[in-house]
C-alpha positions in Angstrom: 3.4 21.7 22.0 4.4 22.3 25.6 6.8 19.1 25.4 8.7 20.8 22.6 7.5 19.1 19.8 7.1 20.5 16.1 3.2 20.5 15.2 3.4 21.7 11.6 6.1 23.2 9.2 4.8 25.8 6.4 6.9 27.2 3.2 6.1 30.4 1.7 6.8 31.9 -1.2 9.5 34.7 -1.6 6.9 37.5 -1.7 4.3 39.1 0.1 2.0 36.1 1.3 0.2 34.8 4.1 -1.2 31.8 2.8 1.9 29.1 3.0 2.8 26.9 -0.2 2.6 23.6 1.8 1.8 22.4 5.2 3.4 19.6 7.1 1.6 18.1 10.1 3.1 16.2 13.0 1.6 14.2 15.2 2.7 12.3 18.9 0.3 10.3 20.0 1.6 7.5 22.0 1.3 8.4 25.8 4.4 5.9 27.0 6.7 7.7 24.7 5.7 11.7 24.4 8.2 12.8 21.9 7.5 9.6 19.5 6.2 10.6 16.2 3.2 8.9 15.6 1.6 10.5 12.1 2.8 12.8 9.8 -0.1 14.3 7.5 -2.4 11.9 8.7 -0.4 9.0 7.9 0.8 7.0 10.8 4.3 5.6 11.5 4.9 1.8 12.4 8.0 1.4 15.1 9.9 -2.1 15.1 10.5 -3.3 18.8 13.2 -1.2 19.4 12.1 1.8 18.2 13.0 2.0 14.4 10.7 3.3 12.2 9.3 0.6 9.4 7.2 2.7 7.7 5.4 6.2 7.4 2.8 5.8 4.4 5.7 6.8 2.2 8.7 5.1 2.7 9.4 1.3 4.0 12.3 1.2 6.1 15.2 -2.1 6.5 17.1 -2.1 9.2 20.1 -4.1 9.9 22.0 -4.8 13.4 19.8 -3.1 15.0 19.5 0.5 14.0 21.8 0.6 10.9 19.5 1.5 8.3 19.8 -0.4 5.4 17.6 0.7 3.0 14.3 2.9 2.2 12.2 2.2 -0.6 8.8 3.8 -2.3 6.8 2.8 -4.3 8.0 3.2 -8.1 11.5 4.4 -7.0 14.2 2.3 -7.2 
């Protein structure tokens, strides 16, 4: 976009093809913080009061001492 944010990522096979194998879309919907990622592939991202992501629709993040990532959890993954 005009702010330099990545709007999508496409992955292609190593062949002559114009159809991507995978497309990931990114959204930035916070008017007060224009480069804050708010969704990936339509999954909203929740943040805590200091800007740490808490979950992204797939992973849940736990933080300690402010901005130190303590753990990431995903259902079915230990």
